[in-house]
C-alpha positions as CSV (number, residue, x, y, z in Angstrom):
1,M,72.1,163.9,123.8
2,E,69.4,165.2,121.6
3,F,65.9,163.7,121.5
4,D,64.6,163.9,117.9
5,V,60.9,163.3,117.8
6,S,60.5,163.7,114.1
7,A,63.0,160.9,113.3
8,M,61.3,158.7,115.8
9,M,57.9,159.3,114.2
10,G,59.3,158.5,110.8
11,D,60.7,155.2,112.0
12,M,57.4,154.4,113.6
13,G,55.5,155.2,110.4
14,V,57.7,153.0,108.3
15,G,57.5,150.2,110.8
16,A,53.7,150.5,110.8
17,V,53.4,150.5,107.0
18,V,55.8,147.5,106.7
19,G,53.9,145.7,109.4
20,F,50.6,146.4,107.7
21,V,51.8,145.1,104.3
22,T,53.4,142.1,105.9
23,G,50.3,141.2,107.9
24,Y,48.1,141.6,104.8
25,A,50.3,139.5,102.7
26,V,50.7,136.7,105.3
27,K,46.9,136.4,105.6
28,K,46.4,136.3,101.8
29,V,49.1,133.6,101.5
30,M,47.6,131.6,104.4
31,K,44.1,131.7,102.7
32,L,45.6,130.5,99.4
33,A,47.6,127.7,101.1
34,L,44.6,126.5,103.1
35,A,42.4,126.5,100.0
36,L,44.9,124.4,98.1
37,I,45.3,122.0,101.0
38,G,41.6,121.7,101.3
39,A,41.2,121.0,97.6
40,Y,43.9,118.4,97.8
41,L,42.3,116.6,100.7
42,V,38.8,116.7,99.1
43,S,40.3,115.2,95.9
44,L,41.9,112.4,97.9
45,L,38.7,111.7,99.7
46,W,36.8,111.7,96.4
47,L,39.3,109.3,94.9
48,E,38.9,107.0,97.9
49,Q,35.2,107.1,97.6
50,K,35.5,106.0,93.9
51,G,37.7,103.1,94.9
52,V,40.9,104.4,93.3
53,L,42.8,105.0,96.5
54,I,42.8,103.5,100.0
55,I,43.6,106.1,102.7
56,D,44.4,105.6,106.3
57,K,42.5,108.6,107.6
58,D,44.1,108.4,111.1
59,K,47.6,108.8,109.7
60,L,46.4,111.5,107.3
61,F,44.9,113.7,110.0
62,N,47.9,113.0,112.3
63,L,50.2,114.2,109.5
64,A,48.0,117.4,109.2
65,G,48.4,118.0,112.9
66,E,52.2,117.7,112.6
67,W,52.2,120.2,109.8
68,T,50.2,122.6,111.9
69,H,52.7,122.4,114.7
70,E,55.6,123.0,112.2
71,I,53.9,126.0,110.7
72,L,53.2,127.6,114.1
73,T,56.9,127.0,115.1
74,L,58.0,128.6,111.9
75,G,55.7,131.6,112.5
76,E,57.2,132.1,116.0
77,K,60.7,132.0,114.5
78,V,59.8,134.6,111.9
79,M,58.2,136.9,114.5
80,A,61.4,136.6,116.6
81,L,63.5,137.8,113.6
82,L,61.2,140.7,112.7
83,P,61.7,144.1,114.3
84,G,59.9,144.0,117.7
85,T,58.6,147.5,117.6
86,A,55.1,148.3,118.7
87,A,54.5,150.2,115.4
88,F,55.4,147.1,113.4
89,L,53.3,144.7,115.5
90,G,50.4,147.1,115.5
91,G,50.6,147.5,111.7
92,F,50.9,143.7,111.3
93,A,47.8,143.1,113.4
94,L,45.8,145.7,111.4
95,G,47.0,144.3,108.1
96,F,46.3,140.7,109.2
97,H,42.8,141.8,110.3
98,K,42.1,143.6,107.0
99,G,43.6,140.9,104.8
């Protein structure tokens, strides 16, 4: 059995690059989604202030808490499907930080 270091380094490099790009993209998408959700909530609260809508704030914020739980659960499932290499995870962390 031959131990090929160059092939292993290539796989690690590809994993790190893919991880970086994925982390960067995930953070950008999260920022956009949070901005849209924030704008939606602000518009609902503004319409309530103007008397156009009546909002049960307790139910609204409970719903937001449920969404947060679902998003975290989905994130865990996605991470379980992705290659669990150290290079990928390191690249993902770096891309998420830079994004």
